[in-house]
N, C-alpha and C positions, 0 to 999 in steps of 0.2 A: 343681184342674182335672183332668178325666178324661185317662187316658193317650192316648186317641185324639185329644183336642184338643191335647195337648202335641206329639204326633207331627205333627199338621197344621201347628201353628205353627212347629215346627222346619223342616219341609219348605218352608214359605213363606219363612222367613229364608234358607235355603240357596239357594233359587231366586233370591232378590233379590241375594244375595252373588255368585252365579254370573253374573247379568246385569251387575252392576257390574264384576266382574273382566273379563268379555268386552269391555265398553265401554272399560275402562281399557287392556286389551290392544290393542284396535283403535286407540285414541288414540295410545298409545306407538308402535305399528307405523307409524301415519301420520306421526308426528313423525320417527321414524328414517328413513323413506323420504324425507320431505321434506329432512331434513338430508343424507342421502346424495346426493340430487339437487343440493342447494344447494351442496355443496362443489365442484361442477363449474362453478358460475356465476362470472361476473365480479365479482359482489358479494362472494363468498367470497374471491376473489383479492385484492381491495382490502383486505378485513378482515384477511386473512392477512399481507399486506405491511405493514400497520400493526403487527401483533404482531411480525413479523420485524424491523422497524426498531427497535422498542424493545428486543427481546432482543439484537440485534446491538450496539446502543448499550451495553447493560450488559456484554456480553462484551468490547467494545473497552476499556471502563474496566478490567475485570479484566486484560486483556492489558497495558494501560498500567501498572498497578500491579505486575504480575509482572515486567515489564521494569525498572521502577524498583527493585524489590527486588534483582534480580540485579546491577544497576548499583551499588547501595549496598554490597553485599557485596564486589564486586570493587574498588571504590574504597578500601575498608578495607585491601585487600592491597597497594595501591600508592598511598598518599596523595600527592597533588600531581602524579602522573604523567599524570593525565587532563586536567589544565588546560593552557592555552596555554603553550608553552615558548618563551621569547625567546632571542635569539642570545647574550645575556649570562648567562642562567641556565638550567641544565639540571638538572632534578631527578634525583637518582641513582636514584630509584625508577622512572624512565621505562624503565630497562633491564630491569625486570621485565615490561614490557608484552608482549614476544614470548612469554615463558613463560606468562603469563596467557592470551593468545590461543590458544596451543597447548593449554593445559589445557582451555579452553572447547571447542576442537575435539575433543579426546579425549572429553569428556563427551558431546558431540553424537554422536560415532561409537558410543559405548557405548549410548546411549539408542536409537539406530536399530536396534541388535541386540537390544534388550530385547523381552520378550513383548508389551508394550503397543504398541510402534511397529513391530514386525517386519512387513515387507511394505507399510508405509504410505509411499508416495512421492508427491511432487508437484513440478511444475515451475513453481510460481507462477501467473502470469496464464495461461500456456498450458494448465495443468491445469484452471483454472476454465473457460476457454472450451471445452476438450474435454469437461468434465463436463456441459456444457449441451447437448451434441449427443445425438441419439437413441441412438447406438450406444456411447456412452462410459460408463464406470463412474462412478457418482455419488460425490461427496465425502461422507464420513461424519463422525461425531463424533470418530473417531480422527484424521482429518485436522485437525479443529479443535484438538484437544489437541496434536497434533504441531506445529501452527503456533504455538501459544502457548508451549509449553515449549522446543522446540528453537531457535526463532528468538530467544527471550529470552536463552538461554545464548550463542548464537552472536554476537548483536549486542552484548550487554552486555560480553562478554569481549574485544571489540575487533575482531570480524570486519568485513570490508569491505563487507557487504551491508546494504541498507536494510530497513526494517520494513514497507513497504507490501504487498509480495507475500504474506507470510504473513498479513497482515491481510485481504487480499482472499480468500485461501483460507479463512480463519476465518469471514468473513462469509457467503460463499457456502455453506460446509458447514453452518453453523447455520440459515440460511434454508431451504435445500433440505431439510434434515433435518426442520424443522417441517412442510414441505409433505408429506413422506412420512409423517410421524406422523399427519397429518390425512387420509391416504389420498387425496390429491388426484391428479389425472391428470398424465401426463408433461409436458404443456404448462405446467401451473401450476407444477410442480417447476422447470422450466427458467426460467420468468419470475421465480419467487421466488429462485432461485439467483443470477440476474443482479441482482435487487434487493438481495440480501444483500451482493454484491460492491460495488455502488455505495454502500450504507450504510456499509460498512467504510471505504472511501476517504473518504467524507464525515465519518465520525466521527473517524478518525485525524488528518485534516488540519483538522477543524473547518470544512469547506467543502462544503456540500450541493450547490451548483451544479457545482463541480468534480467531485464524485463522480458526479453524474448524467451529465455529459458524458463522463467517462472510461468509464463503463459503455457508453454509446452508441458511442463512437469506438473503444474497444479491447476490448470484451467481447462485446456483442450485435451490433453493426454494423447495427442497425435502429432506426427511429424510428416506431413505431406506437403508437396510443393504448393498446392492450391490454398492451403491454410497458412503455411509457413511464410511464403513471400509477402502477403499482406501484413502479417505480424511484424516482419522485419522492417518493411517500409514505414509503417505507422510508428514503430518504436524509434527508429532513427530520426524521423522528422519531428516527433514530439520532443525528443531529447535536444535536437538542434534548436527548436523553438524556445525551449526553456533556457538553454545555455545562452542564446542570443539576448533574451530579455532579463535574465537573472545572473548571468555569468557562469563560468565553468569551474569554479573552485571546488575541490573535492570535499565531500562531507566529513571524511575521516582523515586524520593525520597519518602519514606513513611512518612506520617504525624506523628509527635511525639505523639500526643494525639488522639487516634482513638477509644476509648471506646464509644460505642453507646448504649444507654438505650432506653427503650420503649417510654419514654417521649420525646425523640429526633425525633421521626418519624413524628410528625406534621411539624416540621421545615424541615425535609427531603422531605416531601410532597410539601411544599412550594418551596423548591429548585428545585424539579422536574418540577413543574408547570412553574416556572420562566425560567428554562432551556429550556422548550419547546418553550417559546416565543423568547428566544435568538436564538434557532435553526430556528424558522420561520423567524426571522429577517435575519439571515445569508442566508437562502435559497432564500428569495425574493430579497434581495440586490444583491446576486450573479447573479441571473437570469436577473435582470434589467441591471446590469453593463455589463454582457456578451452580451446581445442584443445590447446595445449602442456601445460597443467596436467593435463588428462585423460590425455594420452599418457604424460607422465612419471610419473604416480602409478599407472599400471596395474600396476606390478610390486609395489606394496605392498598389504598386507591392507586391505580396505575399511574396517575399523573404525578404523584409525589415519590414514587419508587426511585427514579433517578436521583432525586435530592438526598434520599436516605443512603443510597449507594455512594453518592458523592461525598457525603459526610464521613462514611466509614473509610472510603479510599483516601480521604484527605487527612485523616488523623496521623498516619505515619509520616506525612509530608512535613510535619512540624520539626521532626528531628532528622528526617532522611529525604531531602529534596531531590536526591538522585532518582527517586521514583517517578519524577515528572517526565512527561513525554513531549515537552515543548522544545527540547534541545537535544543534540547529540553530544553535548559536552562531557557527560560521564563516560561515554565510550572513548572519546579522545583523551580524557584524563587517564583511563585505563591503559590505552596504547602508549601514552607518554610516560606512564609510571608515576604520575604526580597526584595520586589519590590523596596522599597526606604526607607531611614531613616526617612522620613516624610510620614506618612500614606496617607495623602490626595494627595500628589504628585504621589505615587504609584497607587492610585485609578484612578487619571486622566490619567496617562499613560496607564493603563489597559483598561479604557474606550475608549481611542483613538485607541488602537490596535483592540479592538472589533469592532469599527465602520469602520476601514479602511481595516481590513483583508479580508472580503469577496470581496471588490472592487479590491484589488491588486491580489487576487486569480483569480477572473474572468477576469481581464485585461490580466494577463499572459497567461491564457489558450485560451481566445478568440482571442488573437493576433497571436497565433501559438506556444507559449511556451509549454514546456512539464512539466507534473506533475499531481497531483491529488488534491482532496479536503479533504481527510481523516485527515491528520495531521493538516492542518489549522483549521478545525472545532474543533479538540481536543484542540488546543491552545486557541481558543476563549472560549471554555467551561471552561478551567482551569482559565483563567483570569477573566471570569465572576464569577466563584466560589470564587475567591479571593475577588472581590468587594463585593459579597453577604456576605461572611464571615466577612469582615471588618465592613461593615455597621451593620451586626447583632451583632458584638462584642461591638458596641457602646451602644446597649441596654442590651446585656448579656455579660459581660466582660469575662466569661469563655468559650466563643465560640471558638472551634478549627477551625481556618481559613483554615488550610491545608486540613482538612476533606472535607470542602465544595468545595475547589479547585478541589480535585480528583473526588468527587461525581458529580459535575456539568460538569466536563470534560467528564465523561462517559454518563451523561444524555443528554448533547447537541449532543454528537456523536451519541447516540442511536436515538434521535429524527430526526437528519439530514439524517440518513441512514435507518430509520424505522427498526432498528435492536436492540431490547432491550437487548437480551442476549449478543450480541457482545459488546455493550457499557459497560455493567457491568463487564463481565468476562475479557475483554481485559485490562481495567484499573486496575482491581484487579491483573492480572498477571504481568503487567509491573511495578507495584508498589511493588509487592512481600509482601503485607500485607493482611493476611487472614481476619482481623477484618473489612476490607473495603468491603468485598463481599456482605453482606446483604444490607447495605445502598446503594451500587452501583446498585444492581439489582432493589431495590425498586424504587429509583429515576429515573432510566432509563425506567422502565415500565410506571411510571407516565408521563414522558416526551413523550414517544411514543404515549400514549393514547391521550394526549392533542394535539399533532401535528396532529393526525388523525382526531380529532374533528375540528381542525382549517382548515382541508382540504388543507394543504400546500403540494405542490409538493416536493419530496425529491430526494436525490441522489441515492436511491436504484435502482440498475441496472435491477431489475426484473419488474419494472413498465414499462408502455409504454412510451418510450422516444422519444424526438425530437432531433434535432442536438445539443442541449445544454447539453445533458446528464441528463435532468430532465423530469419529466412526462408531457406528453401533456394533457392539461386540456380540 
């Protein structure tokens, strides 16, 4: 072929390649523009909430396993001390518990001063609610890691706080982080942050409806389709992920006798009213103990405050291991009525736990330990229900003690967080007994009504809060 012909053929091929490249460039540009626009649509929000629910579910499983790992290691240090201690048998290793709790607090204090966690602070549910506001700083992956590691050390070592607040921070941080990674707008970041918080509660308690309602009642405060649908999707998928990986066994045992007739509702009303006063006692005792702890520990270096708080919170564990937050066994014992072979000893131990739990909870958190108030409140409610049911059975022998343990757990929880639907639905879900739904909702509503009439500050994060995480009066 002549040189002119070769040049002509080469020129034609180059023109065609340029045309194809321009068309490919226009196509890619169009797809990128459409994707950029699509990420601001409601369809993208629903798709993102699905991804967030699955990711949060996996993260909850990781958190659960990390907590189990720390618990296993600490149980090796004091074998037998973490089990129920009867009046006739006191494991000598139980005396190591305050030292272990103090050591856990010291580790938390040192980790907070480390490069990884320096400057990372959160106040549980209040921080999640604040992070969803337009002017608040968002929760980041450092907050998520902070929640996993520090709360695992604090709770597993015997601290008096529960695991739900770090879980909510963890879920919200992961979900909102995914939204920012996808360069979604601020509104979508807020919605996904709320969805992640709901997914976390759903996953940790294996209760999707409870997580959804808790997000509505205590985190977002609104019930709109644009917010509600992503929350539902994330909660369902997070719960499904956790159930797939960890199983779907209920956290709480269901009472054997749960038939509730119309004539039982006067007693359920009384249980709801009494639960409201227990919730008020918890809230006021917690607030007072929190203030006193903060004031007394101001003179000490910040790094050792969690250790001092751990030592104080660990001392009652020597004789009353029911104060531990590593297991739901005390709640199940209250429901089954097997607190002790002698009924009055079980009642005394339950009363002692009710009296001390808000103090150890407040001391742990005020000193710098990690955790929340949700699970401790539920435990106090269950133990109060056990006491209520036992005393009632002295007058009415056929009284189902387990029924009142579950009902009062939900009612005290509802009153303490000003969340009537959450208290009723969550306890119904974790027990897996449909017969409990109506009495739980009824007593929870009564409890919330009485708490409102008492004008007691609650743990609800939608109220105006001070630095204690309670409403400023």
